[in-house]
N, C-alpha and C positions, 0 to 999 in steps of 0.2 A: 635644792630647788624648792621654792615656796609652794605651799599648798593652798588651793582654793577652799574656802570654808563658808563664805556667805552665799545664801541662796541667790542673790541678785547676780553674782558672778556666774553661777551655773546657768541661770536663765539667759544671760547675755551670750554665753557660749552656745546655748541651744539654738539661738537664732543665727549663728555664724556657719561657716563651712563644716561639713562633716564627711567622713568616709566610713561606710559600713563594711566590715570584714566578717568572715565566718566566726571568728572568735571574739570580736568586740566591735564597738563603734567608737571612733575617735572624732572629737569635735575640736576645732581650732578657731580661736578668735584673736585677731590682732587688736591690741589695746591702744596702739598709737604712741607708745613711749619706748624707751630703751632700757627699761627695768628688766631684771632677770625673768625668765619664763616661769609661769606658775602651772601647777597641775592639780586636777581634782579627779575623784573616783566615785562612781555610782554603780549600784547593783539593785535593781528593783525586786519587789517581792515575787514577781512573775517567775524568776529563775529558781526560787526555792526558799527554804527556811533560813533562819539567821546563820546557821552553821555554814550553809552553802554560800550565802551572800558574803559572809566574812572571808571565807576561803578565796572566793573570786576576787575580792578587793585586795587581799594579800598578794595574790598572783599578779594583779595589775600594778600594784605598788612596786613589786620587784622588777617587773618589766620596765616601768618608768625609771626606776633607779639605774638600771643597766643600759637601757637603750635611749630613752628620751633625754637623758642628761647630755648626751653628746650631739643629738640631732635637733633639739628644740631651739627655736629662734628667740632671741631677746624680744621683749615687748609683746609676747603672745601668751594666751591662756590655752591650755589643753585639758580636755575632759575625756577620760577613758571610761566607757560604759560597758559593764559586763553583760554578756548574753548567756543564754542557757548552755551553749557548748563550751564556754570559757572554763567551766568547772572541770570537765573531763578532757579538754583538748590538750594535746602534747605541748609542752612548754616551748619547744623549738618552733612549732607551728604558730604559737602565739607571738613569738618574736618576729617571725616573718610577716604576720598580719600587721603588727605595729609598724614595722619598717615600711611595708608597702603602703599603709595608710598615710604615714608621714610624707612619703615621697609624693603621693597623689595630692595631699592637701597643700604642700609647699609648691608644687607645680601649678595647681589651680589658682592659688593665691598670687603667684607670680604672673600667670597669664592674665588674670583680672587686672593686675596693676599695669601691665604692658599695653592694654587695649587703648588707653587714652594717649599714648606717646606716639609721636610722628615717626 
């Protein structure tokens, strides 16, 4: 799965759909193409020092590798944002958070797309 690296991609995802869960925030932006999904990770200074932020991002990367790879839709960008509880939260709970957030985002995106159809 490709990684988001440019600030403009992160800013565009921030204006799209998001789902806030206890362990993380997941943002999803449809790009409008059929390219493979891309993923980005962020952890702000609010959650701790560099050691904490790097550990949070490592946990999020592993979650994305295992869970997002099978559930991500082509033509979408996903951003996983670490929160303070991400550092200490049980890994299985983080998995549940991600799966639940993806279900919510995909359902919301589908409902928005269906509104204009007869």
